[in-house]
Biopython code that builds the backbone (N, CA, C, O; Angstrom):
import numpy as np
from Bio.PDB.StructureBuilder import StructureBuilder

atoms = [
    (1, "MET", "N", (7.316, -10.331, 8.123)),
    (1, "MET", "CA", (5.857, -10.514, 7.434)),
    (1, "MET", "C", (5.002, -11.265, 8.522)),
    (1, "MET", "O", (5.503, -12.255, 9.057)),
    (2, "SER", "N", (3.701, -10.837, 8.890)),
    (2, "SER", "CA", (3.178, -11.311, 9.938)),
    (2, "SER", "C", (1.648, -11.375, 9.398)),
    (2, "SER", "O", (1.264, -10.816, 8.371)),
    (3, "GLN", "N", (0.843, -12.154, 10.270)),
    (3, "GLN", "CA", (-0.491, -12.278, 10.180)),
    (3, "GLN", "C", (-1.002, -12.583, 11.620)),
    (3, "GLN", "O", (-0.227, -13.019, 12.472)),
    (4, "ARG", "N", (-2.397, -12.335, 11.896)),
    (4, "ARG", "CA", (-2.905, -12.596, 13.061)),
    (4, "ARG", "C", (-4.317, -13.307, 12.757)),
    (4, "ARG", "O", (-4.825, -13.252, 11.637)),
    (5, "ARG", "N", (-4.865, -13.927, 13.759)),
    (5, "ARG", "CA", (-6.201, -14.454, 13.727)),
    (5, "ARG", "C", (-7.104, -13.936, 14.846)),
    (5, "ARG", "O", (-6.671, -13.863, 15.997)),
    (6, "GLU", "N", (-8.281, -13.595, 14.547)),
    (6, "GLU", "CA", (-9.295, -13.218, 15.561)),
    (6, "GLU", "C", (-10.548, -14.036, 15.355)),
    (6, "GLU", "O", (-10.733, -14.756, 14.374)),
    (7, "ILE", "N", (-11.317, -13.887, 16.261)),
    (7, "ILE", "CA", (-12.533, -14.462, 16.357)),
    (7, "ILE", "C", (-13.637, -13.365, 16.270)),
    (7, "ILE", "O", (-13.688, -12.635, 17.259)),
    (8, "SER", "N", (-14.341, -13.165, 15.482)),
    (8, "SER", "CA", (-15.416, -12.237, 15.579)),
    (8, "SER", "C", (-16.587, -12.487, 16.350)),
    (8, "SER", "O", (-16.803, -13.641, 16.721)),
    (9, "GLU", "N", (-17.465, -11.458, 16.678)),
    (9, "GLU", "CA", (-18.439, -11.597, 17.592)),
    (9, "GLU", "C", (-19.492, -12.827, 17.295)),
    (9, "GLU", "O", (-20.031, -13.452, 18.208)),
    (10, "ASP", "N", (-19.710, -13.089, 15.918)),
    (10, "ASP", "CA", (-20.429, -14.027, 15.567)),
    (10, "ASP", "C", (-19.723, -15.467, 15.512)),
    (10, "ASP", "O", (-20.254, -16.456, 15.007)),
    (11, "GLY", "N", (-18.640, -15.447, 16.014)),
    (11, "GLY", "CA", (-17.862, -16.806, 15.888)),
    (11, "GLY", "C", (-16.935, -17.152, 14.820)),
    (11, "GLY", "O", (-16.276, -18.191, 14.782)),
    (12, "ARG", "N", (-16.923, -16.162, 13.904)),
    (12, "ARG", "CA", (-16.270, -16.691, 12.577)),
    (12, "ARG", "C", (-14.887, -16.110, 12.761)),
    (12, "ARG", "O", (-14.676, -15.009, 13.269)),
    (13, "GLU", "N", (-13.904, -16.986, 12.281)),
    (13, "GLU", "CA", (-12.615, -16.744, 12.281)),
    (13, "GLU", "C", (-11.870, -15.639, 11.266)),
    (13, "GLU", "O", (-12.072, -15.667, 10.052)),
    (14, "LEU", "N", (-11.194, -14.895, 11.753)),
    (14, "LEU", "CA", (-10.877, -13.666, 10.547)),
    (14, "LEU", "C", (-9.255, -13.908, 10.676)),
    (14, "LEU", "O", (-8.699, -14.140, 11.749)),
    (15, "LEU", "N", (-8.614, -13.818, 9.452)),
    (15, "LEU", "CA", (-7.200, -13.777, 9.197)),
    (15, "LEU", "C", (-6.805, -12.433, 8.716)),
    (15, "LEU", "O", (-7.356, -11.994, 7.706)),
    (16, "PHE", "N", (-5.951, -11.769, 9.304)),
    (16, "PHE", "CA", (-5.276, -10.710, 8.901)),
    (16, "PHE", "C", (-3.885, -10.833, 8.538)),
    (16, "PHE", "O", (-3.092, -11.307, 9.352)),
    (17, "ASP", "N", (-3.457, -10.396, 7.229)),
    (17, "ASP", "CA", (-2.321, -10.848, 6.686)),
    (17, "ASP", "C", (-1.519, -9.347, 6.621)),
    (17, "ASP", "O", (-1.884, -8.518, 5.787)),
    (18, "HIS", "N", (-0.455, -9.070, 7.514)),
    (18, "HIS", "CA", (0.170, -7.772, 7.659)),
    (18, "HIS", "C", (1.506, -7.898, 6.805)),
    (18, "HIS", "O", (2.431, -7.148, 7.116)),
    (19, "GLY", "N", (1.673, -8.764, 5.782)),
    (19, "GLY", "CA", (2.919, -8.749, 5.306)),
    (19, "GLY", "C", (3.137, -7.655, 4.237)),
    (19, "GLY", "O", (2.312, -6.762, 4.041)),
    (20, "ALA", "N", (4.249, -7.771, 3.586)),
    (20, "ALA", "CA", (4.667, -6.683, 2.561)),
    (20, "ALA", "C", (3.413, -6.688, 1.602)),
    (20, "ALA", "O", (2.791, -7.724, 1.367)),
    (21, "PRO", "N", (3.098, -5.518, 1.090)),
    (21, "PRO", "CA", (1.983, -5.632, 0.045)),
    (21, "PRO", "C", (2.511, -6.110, -1.210)),
    (21, "PRO", "O", (1.767, -6.694, -1.997)),
    (22, "TYR", "N", (3.738, -5.910, -1.466)),
    (22, "TYR", "CA", (4.215, -6.377, -2.683)),
    (22, "TYR", "C", (5.792, -6.074, -2.597)),
    (22, "TYR", "O", (6.229, -5.238, -1.806)),
    (23, "PHE", "N", (6.571, -6.771, -3.420)),
    (23, "PHE", "CA", (7.976, -6.406, -3.667)),
    (23, "PHE", "C", (8.278, -6.869, -5.093)),
    (23, "PHE", "O", (7.650, -7.749, -5.681)),
    (24, "THR", "N", (9.342, -6.155, -5.595)),
    (24, "THR", "CA", (9.741, -6.692, -6.888)),
    (24, "THR", "C", (11.191, -6.935, -7.001)),
    (24, "THR", "O", (11.855, -6.284, -6.193)),
    (25, "VAL", "N", (11.873, -7.727, -7.820)),
    (25, "VAL", "CA", (13.067, -8.082, -7.667)),
    (25, "VAL", "C", (13.813, -7.880, -9.102)),
    (25, "VAL", "O", (13.255, -8.318, -10.108)),
    (26, "THR", "N", (15.013, -7.249, -9.198)),
    (26, "THR", "CA", (15.822, -6.999, -10.473)),
    (26, "THR", "C", (17.029, -7.547, -10.413)),
    (26, "THR", "O", (17.713, -7.721, -11.421)),
    (27, "ASN", "N", (17.360, -7.832, -9.359)),
    (27, "ASN", "CA", (18.802, -8.298, -9.174)),
    (27, "ASN", "C", (18.913, -9.753, -9.172)),
    (27, "ASN", "O", (18.266, -10.429, -8.373)),
    (28, "PRO", "N", (19.805, -10.329, -10.139)),
    (28, "PRO", "CA", (19.726, -11.884, -10.292)),
    (28, "PRO", "C", (20.125, -12.699, -8.887)),
    (28, "PRO", "O", (19.696, -13.830, -8.660)),
    (29, "ASP", "N", (20.908, -12.048, -8.075)),
    (29, "ASP", "CA", (21.296, -12.660, -6.753)),
    (29, "ASP", "C", (20.089, -12.743, -5.890)),
    (29, "ASP", "O", (19.748, -13.776, -5.314)),
    (30, "VAL", "N", (19.411, -11.529, -5.820)),
    (30, "VAL", "CA", (18.304, -11.532, -4.922)),
    (30, "VAL", "C", (16.962, -12.483, -5.443)),
    (30, "VAL", "O", (16.129, -13.046, -4.733)),
    (31, "LEU", "N", (17.057, -12.452, -6.882)),
    (31, "LEU", "CA", (16.029, -13.303, -7.464)),
    (31, "LEU", "C", (16.163, -14.834, -7.108)),
    (31, "LEU", "O", (15.167, -15.536, -6.934)),
    (32, "SER", "N", (17.451, -15.311, -7.009)),
    (32, "SER", "CA", (17.715, -16.618, -6.542)),
    (32, "SER", "C", (17.144, -16.834, -4.995)),
    (32, "SER", "O", (16.566, -17.845, -4.595)),
    (33, "VAL", "N", (17.389, -15.866, -4.369)),
    (33, "VAL", "CA", (16.945, -15.930, -2.868)),
    (33, "VAL", "C", (15.446, -16.173, -2.810)),
    (33, "VAL", "O", (14.901, -17.071, -2.170)),
    (34, "VAL", "N", (14.805, -15.180, -3.624)),
    (34, "VAL", "CA", (13.450, -15.163, -3.535)),
    (34, "VAL", "C", (12.906, -16.594, -4.146)),
    (34, "VAL", "O", (11.986, -17.203, -3.601)),
    (35, "THR", "N", (13.515, -17.030, -5.236)),
    (35, "THR", "CA", (12.970, -18.386, -5.866)),
    (35, "THR", "C", (13.091, -19.419, -4.737)),
    (35, "THR", "O", (12.201, -20.246, -4.540)),
    (36, "GLU", "N", (14.187, -19.354, -4.014)),
    (36, "GLU", "CA", (14.306, -20.339, -3.039)),
    (36, "GLU", "C", (13.247, -20.302, -1.819)),
    (36, "GLU", "O", (12.737, -21.312, -1.335)),
    (37, "TRP", "N", (13.017, -19.066, -1.427)),
    (37, "TRP", "CA", (11.783, -18.731, -0.456)),
    (37, "TRP", "C", (10.536, -19.365, -0.996)),
    (37, "TRP", "O", (9.839, -20.107, -0.304)),
    (38, "GLU", "N", (10.250, -19.047, -2.305)),
    (38, "GLU", "CA", (9.047, -19.481, -3.028)),
    (38, "GLU", "C", (8.944, -21.100, -2.906)),
    (38, "GLU", "O", (7.886, -21.682, -2.667)),
    (39, "SER", "N", (10.195, -21.741, -3.105)),
    (39, "SER", "CA", (10.077, -23.119, -3.322)),
    (39, "SER", "C", (9.709, -23.742, -1.704)),
    (39, "SER", "O", (8.958, -24.675, -1.420)),
    (40, "ARG", "N", (10.368, -23.033, -0.962)),
    (40, "ARG", "CA", (10.047, -23.469, 0.632)),
    (40, "ARG", "C", (8.908, -23.042, 1.144)),
    (40, "ARG", "O", (8.659, -23.411, 2.292)),
    (41, "GLY", "N", (7.997, -22.229, 0.494)),
    (41, "GLY", "CA", (6.679, -21.749, 0.908)),
    (41, "GLY", "C", (6.667, -20.641, 1.856)),
    (41, "GLY", "O", (5.767, -20.430, 2.669)),
    (42, "LEU", "N", (7.945, -19.803, 1.664)),
    (42, "LEU", "CA", (7.915, -18.651, 2.670)),
    (42, "LEU", "C", (7.419, -17.442, 2.010)),
    (42, "LEU", "O", (7.079, -16.520, 2.753)),
    (43, "VAL", "N", (7.303, -17.261, 0.559)),
    (43, "VAL", "CA", (6.743, -16.233, -0.068)),
    (43, "VAL", "C", (5.746, -16.905, -1.175)),
    (43, "VAL", "O", (5.935, -18.076, -1.505)),
    (44, "ALA", "N", (4.885, -16.287, -1.633)),
    (44, "ALA", "CA", (3.892, -16.588, -2.748)),
    (44, "ALA", "C", (3.239, -15.440, -3.135)),
    (44, "ALA", "O", (3.033, -14.450, -2.432)),
    (45, "GLU", "N", (2.857, -15.649, -4.522)),
    (45, "GLU", "CA", (2.025, -14.526, -5.291)),
    (45, "GLU", "C", (0.537, -14.671, -4.550)),
    (45, "GLU", "O", (-0.034, -15.734, -4.309)),
    (46, "TRP", "N", (0.104, -13.458, -4.282)),
    (46, "TRP", "CA", (-1.225, -13.288, -3.745)),
    (46, "TRP", "C", (-2.010, -13.359, -4.934)),
    (46, "TRP", "O", (-1.796, -12.637, -5.907)),
    (47, "LYS", "N", (-2.986, -14.280, -4.871)),
    (47, "LYS", "CA", (-4.089, -14.385, -5.986)),
    (47, "LYS", "C", (-5.497, -14.102, -5.484)),
    (47, "LYS", "O", (-6.447, -14.168, -6.264)),
    (48, "SER", "N", (-5.650, -13.801, -4.250)),
    (48, "SER", "CA", (-7.098, -13.530, -3.631)),
    (48, "SER", "C", (-7.396, -12.018, -3.838)),
    (48, "SER", "O", (-6.619, -11.248, -4.403)),
    (49, "ASN", "N", (-8.477, -11.711, -3.376)),
    (49, "ASN", "CA", (-8.985, -10.306, -3.441)),
    (49, "ASN", "C", (-8.284, -9.602, -2.120)),
    (49, "ASN", "O", (-7.756, -10.202, -1.184)),
    (50, "PHE", "N", (-8.404, -8.310, -2.270)),
    (50, "PHE", "CA", (-7.880, -7.462, -1.136)),
    (50, "PHE", "C", (-9.309, -7.099, -0.446)),
    (50, "PHE", "O", (-10.381, -7.154, -1.048)),
    (51, "GLY", "N", (-9.156, -6.735, 0.860)),
    (51, "GLY", "CA", (-10.328, -6.332, 1.591)),
    (51, "GLY", "C", (-9.895, -5.181, 2.535)),
    (51, "GLY", "O", (-8.744, -4.984, 2.926)),
    (52, "SER", "N", (-11.028, -4.432, 2.848)),
    (52, "SER", "CA", (-10.859, -3.546, 4.078)),
    (52, "SER", "C", (-12.034, -3.452, 4.949)),
    (52, "SER", "O", (-13.146, -3.654, 4.461)),
    (53, "PHE", "N", (-11.893, -3.152, 6.258)),
    (53, "PHE", "CA", (-12.804, -3.287, 7.154)),
    (53, "PHE", "C", (-13.522, -1.838, 7.232)),
    (53, "PHE", "O", (-12.850, -0.883, 7.622)),
    (54, "ASP", "N", (-14.850, -1.664, 6.875)),
    (54, "ASP", "CA", (-15.615, -0.362, 6.965)),
    (54, "ASP", "C", (-16.179, -0.307, 8.363)),
    (54, "ASP", "O", (-16.997, -1.091, 8.845)),
    (55, "CYS", "N", (-15.604, 0.766, 8.959)),
    (55, "CYS", "CA", (-15.949, 0.930, 10.582)),
    (55, "CYS", "C", (-17.260, 1.534, 10.557)),
    (55, "CYS", "O", (-17.864, 1.530, 11.630)),
    (56, "PHE", "N", (-17.848, 2.073, 9.513)),
    (56, "PHE", "CA", (-19.205, 2.795, 9.545)),
    (56, "PHE", "C", (-20.145, 1.536, 9.415)),
    (56, "PHE", "O", (-20.858, 1.367, 10.404)),
    (57, "THR", "N", (-20.269, 0.764, 8.559)),
    (57, "THR", "CA", (-21.071, -0.463, 8.253)),
    (57, "THR", "C", (-20.694, -1.794, 9.218)),
    (57, "THR", "O", (-21.494, -2.655, 9.584)),
    (58, "ASN", "N", (-19.366, -1.731, 9.505)),
    (58, "ASN", "CA", (-18.976, -2.935, 10.424)),
    (58, "ASN", "C", (-18.963, -4.163, 9.503)),
    (58, "ASN", "O", (-19.462, -5.223, 9.879)),
    (59, "LYS", "N", (-18.379, -4.020, 8.267)),
    (59, "LYS", "CA", (-18.617, -4.990, 7.437)),
    (59, "LYS", "C", (-17.097, -4.971, 6.617)),
    (59, "LYS", "O", (-16.502, -3.915, 6.404)),
    (60, "ILE", "N", (-16.631, -6.168, 6.244)),
    (60, "ILE", "CA", (-15.370, -6.213, 5.426)),
    (60, "ILE", "C", (-15.861, -6.145, 3.971)),
    (60, "ILE", "O", (-16.720, -6.933, 3.574)),
    (61, "VAL", "N", (-15.294, -5.162, 3.133)),
    (61, "VAL", "CA", (-15.629, -4.941, 1.877)),
    (61, "VAL", "C", (-14.432, -5.234, 0.953)),
    (61, "VAL", "O", (-13.274, -5.161, 1.366)),
    (62, "ASN", "N", (-14.720, -5.537, -0.192)),
    (62, "ASN", "CA", (-13.771, -5.819, -1.219)),
    (62, "ASN", "C", (-13.142, -4.445, -1.823)),
    (62, "ASN", "O", (-13.848, -3.589, -2.356)),
    (63, "THR", "N", (-11.881, -4.346, -1.692)),
    (63, "THR", "CA", (-11.402, -3.192, -2.278)),
    (63, "THR", "C", (-10.755, -2.986, -3.600)),
    (63, "THR", "O", (-10.123, -1.958, -3.844)),
    (64, "GLU", "N", (-10.910, -3.989, -4.490)),
    (64, "GLU", "CA", (-10.368, -4.156, -5.857)),
    (64, "GLU", "C", (-10.670, -2.855, -6.632)),
    (64, "GLU", "O", (-9.818, -2.290, -7.318)),
    (65, "HIS", "N", (-11.990, -2.397, -6.474)),
    (65, "HIS", "CA", (-12.352, -1.254, -7.343)),
    (65, "HIS", "C", (-11.969, -0.169, -6.728)),
    (65, "HIS", "O", (-12.329, 0.876, -7.270)),
    (66, "GLN", "N", (-11.276, -0.066, -5.647)),
    (66, "GLN", "CA", (-11.003, 1.068, -4.951)),
    (66, "GLN", "C", (-9.593, 1.690, -5.105)),
    (66, "GLN", "O", (-9.248, 2.819, -4.757)),
    (67, "VAL", "N", (-8.746, 0.598, -5.773)),
    (67, "VAL", "CA", (-7.380, 0.810, -5.992)),
    (67, "VAL", "C", (-7.145, 2.044, -6.979)),
    (67, "VAL", "O", (-6.314, 2.901, -6.676)),
    (68, "LEU", "N", (-7.855, 2.126, -8.118)),
    (68, "LEU", "CA", (-7.671, 3.150, -9.135)),
    (68, "LEU", "C", (-7.842, 4.504, -8.431)),
    (68, "LEU", "O", (-7.040, 5.416, -8.633)),
    (69, "VAL", "N", (-9.040, 4.651, -7.485)),
    (69, "VAL", "CA", (-9.547, 5.648, -7.016)),
    (69, "VAL", "C", (-8.415, 6.256, -5.969)),
    (69, "VAL", "O", (-8.105, 7.447, -5.956)),
    (70, "THR", "N", (-7.839, 5.237, -5.082)),
    (70, "THR", "CA", (-6.962, 5.450, -4.256)),
    (70, "THR", "C", (-5.785, 6.275, -4.896)),
    (70, "THR", "O", (-5.456, 7.407, -4.543)),
    (71, "ILE", "N", (-5.186, 5.509, -5.923)),
    (71, "ILE", "CA", (-3.990, 5.945, -6.738)),
    (71, "ILE", "C", (-4.295, 7.481, -7.117)),
    (71, "ILE", "O", (-3.542, 8.409, -6.823)),
    (72, "ILE", "N", (-5.476, 7.608, -7.793)),
    (72, "ILE", "CA", (-5.856, 9.129, -8.065)),
    (72, "ILE", "C", (-5.862, 10.174, -7.126)),
    (72, "ILE", "O", (-5.385, 11.293, -7.316)),
    (73, "ILE", "N", (-6.479, 9.730, -5.994)),
    (73, "ILE", "CA", (-6.271, 10.649, -4.808)),
    (73, "ILE", "C", (-4.995, 11.051, -4.198)),
    (73, "ILE", "O", (-4.673, 12.191, -3.861)),
    (74, "LEU", "N", (-4.224, 9.829, -4.086)),
    (74, "LEU", "CA", (-2.833, 10.179, -3.760)),
    (74, "LEU", "C", (-2.064, 11.177, -4.751)),
    (74, "LEU", "O", (-1.402, 12.140, -4.363)),
    (75, "PHE", "N", (-2.252, 10.798, -6.114)),
    (75, "PHE", "CA", (-1.587, 11.598, -7.009)),
    (75, "PHE", "C", (-2.168, 13.027, -6.928)),
    (75, "PHE", "O", (-1.325, 13.914, -7.069)),
    (76, "VAL", "N", (-3.337, 13.391, -6.745)),
    (76, "VAL", "CA", (-3.871, 14.710, -6.381)),
    (76, "VAL", "C", (-3.408, 15.207, -5.181)),
    (76, "VAL", "O", (-3.042, 16.383, -5.208)),
    (77, "LEU", "N", (-3.330, 14.611, -4.132)),
    (77, "LEU", "CA", (-2.744, 15.127, -2.923)),
    (77, "LEU", "C", (-1.403, 15.339, -2.905)),
    (77, "LEU", "O", (-1.002, 16.267, -2.202)),
    (78, "HIS", "N", (-0.437, 14.546, -3.655)),
    (78, "HIS", "CA", (1.022, 14.987, -3.768)),
    (78, "HIS", "C", (1.168, 16.113, -4.727)),
    (78, "HIS", "O", (2.080, 16.930, -4.600)),
    (79, "PHE", "N", (0.079, 16.190, -5.917)),
    (79, "PHE", "CA", (0.321, 17.450, -6.559)),
    (79, "PHE", "C", (0.054, 18.821, -5.889)),
    (79, "PHE", "O", (0.689, 19.860, -6.073)),
    (80, "PHE", "N", (-1.041, 18.615, -5.050)),
    (80, "PHE", "CA", (-1.580, 19.730, -4.137)),
    (80, "PHE", "C", (-0.306, 20.187, -3.293)),
    (80, "PHE", "O", (0.197, 21.293, -3.490)),
    (81, "LEU", "N", (0.199, 19.296, -2.346)),
    (81, "LEU", "CA", (1.268, 19.595, -1.395)),
    (81, "LEU", "C", (2.469, 20.070, -2.029)),
    (81, "LEU", "O", (3.187, 20.913, -1.492)),
    (82, "LEU", "N", (2.736, 19.508, -3.262)),
    (82, "LEU", "CA", (4.014, 19.978, -4.039)),
    (82, "LEU", "C", (3.880, 21.525, -4.271)),
    (82, "LEU", "O", (4.749, 22.318, -3.906)),
    (83, "HIS", "N", (2.672, 21.904, -4.937)),
    (83, "HIS", "CA", (2.472, 23.222, -5.145)),
    (83, "HIS", "C", (2.182, 24.041, -3.913)),
    (83, "HIS", "O", (2.435, 25.242, -4.004)),
    (84, "LEU", "N", (1.747, 23.641, -2.906)),
    (84, "LEU", "CA", (1.640, 24.392, -1.677)),
    (84, "LEU", "C", (3.157, 24.712, -1.160)),
    (84, "LEU", "O", (3.521, 25.779, -0.666)),
    (85, "MET", "N", (3.845, 23.724, -1.350)),
    (85, "MET", "CA", (5.318, 23.984, -0.747)),
    (85, "MET", "C", (6.045, 25.075, -1.594)),
    (85, "MET", "O", (6.792, 25.891, -1.055)),
    (86, "VAL", "N", (5.796, 25.064, -2.993)),
    (86, "VAL", "CA", (6.421, 25.959, -3.844)),
    (86, "VAL", "C", (5.940, 27.633, -3.621)),
    (86, "VAL", "O", (6.653, 28.635, -3.670)),
    (87, "LEU", "N", (4.217, 27.501, -3.319)),
    (87, "LEU", "CA", (3.824, 28.780, -2.889)),
    (87, "LEU", "C", (4.411, 29.209, -1.523)),
    (87, "LEU", "O", (4.781, 30.375, -1.384)),
    (88, "LEU", "N", (4.506, 28.393, -0.590)),
    (88, "LEU", "CA", (5.089, 28.747, 0.715)),
    (88, "LEU", "C", (6.582, 29.435, 0.599)),
    (88, "LEU", "O", (6.942, 30.517, 1.064)),
    (89, "PHE", "N", (7.337, 28.483, -0.158)),
    (89, "PHE", "CA", (8.748, 29.075, -0.545)),
    (89, "PHE", "C", (8.828, 30.455, -0.949)),
    (89, "PHE", "O", (9.587, 31.274, -0.430)),
    (90, "VAL", "N", (7.888, 30.732, -2.050)),
    (90, "VAL", "CA", (7.836, 31.921, -2.891)),
    (90, "VAL", "C", (7.318, 33.087, -1.743)),
    (90, "VAL", "O", (7.881, 34.181, -1.717)),
    (91, "TYR", "N", (6.456, 32.839, -1.013)),
    (91, "TYR", "CA", (5.880, 33.605, 0.007)),
    (91, "TYR", "C", (6.958, 34.077, 1.220)),
    (91, "TYR", "O", (7.034, 35.208, 1.701)),
    (92, "LEU", "N", (7.693, 33.011, 1.547)),
    (92, "LEU", "CA", (8.817, 33.328, 2.620)),
    (92, "LEU", "C", (10.095, 33.894, 2.019)),
    (92, "LEU", "O", (10.828, 34.616, 2.695)),
    (93, "HIS", "N", (10.352, 33.599, 0.852)),
    (93, "HIS", "CA", (11.569, 33.963, 0.199)),
    (93, "HIS", "C", (11.504, 35.135, -0.858)),
    (93, "HIS", "O", (12.494, 35.804, -1.155)),
    (94, "GLY", "N", (10.149, 35.338, -1.441)),
    (94, "GLY", "CA", (10.061, 36.283, -2.333)),
    (94, "GLY", "C", (10.519, 35.977, -3.668)),
    (94, "GLY", "O", (10.515, 36.890, -4.495)),
    (95, "PHE", "N", (10.925, 34.795, -4.005)),
    (95, "PHE", "CA", (11.453, 34.324, -5.295)),
    (95, "PHE", "C", (11.286, 32.856, -5.476)),
    (95, "PHE", "O", (10.893, 32.092, -4.595)),
    (96, "ILE", "N", (11.639, 32.503, -6.773)),
    (96, "ILE", "CA", (11.381, 31.058, -7.204)),
    (96, "ILE", "C", (12.910, 30.650, -7.608)),
    (96, "ILE", "O", (13.560, 31.273, -8.447)),
    (97, "LEU", "N", (13.310, 29.698, -7.006)),
    (97, "LEU", "CA", (14.678, 29.050, -7.157)),
    (97, "LEU", "C", (14.531, 28.227, -8.440)),
    (97, "LEU", "O", (13.577, 27.456, -8.542)),
    (98, "ILE", "N", (15.437, 28.353, -9.431)),
    (98, "ILE", "CA", (15.283, 27.633, -10.641)),
    (98, "ILE", "C", (16.505, 26.676, -10.667)),
    (98, "ILE", "O", (17.596, 27.235, -10.551)),
    (99, "ILE", "N", (16.503, 25.384, -10.795)),
    (99, "ILE", "CA", (17.751, 24.690, -10.823)),
    (99, "ILE", "C", (17.691, 24.142, -12.436)),
    (99, "ILE", "O", (16.649, 23.744, -12.956)),
    (100, "SER", "N", (18.790, 24.187, -13.010)),
    (100, "SER", "CA", (18.827, 23.503, -14.221)),
    (100, "SER", "C", (20.054, 22.634, -14.279)),
    (100, "SER", "O", (20.274, 21.943, -15.274)),
]
sb = StructureBuilder()
sb.init_structure("model")
sb.init_model(0)
sb.init_chain("A")
sb.init_seg("    ")
for serial, (resi, resn, name, xyz) in enumerate(atoms, 1):
    if name == "N":
        sb.init_residue(resn, " ", resi, " ")
    sb.init_atom(name, np.array(xyz, "f"), 0.0, 1.0, " ", f" {name:<3s}", serial, name[0])
structure = sb.get_structure()
């Protein structure tokens, strides 16, 4: 997990966090390690907003409202690609493989 600092053209300090977006723990042994990390300040729950740099407006924008839209777009793209792969398979092989 890493972060970097940069100074913008107007002199403001910018902090970029490139750490893991999230992780979950279900194993009790791993949970004890993560709890120890948390007590040492190595990991923490993110409670601030998420942002994104808009290269067209040259501004950092809040992306909280964009999360659902992104999830929907990714789902539609996944659905489209899956069907495209099936159509390509049928076109190349002339049949649909049914696995039961």
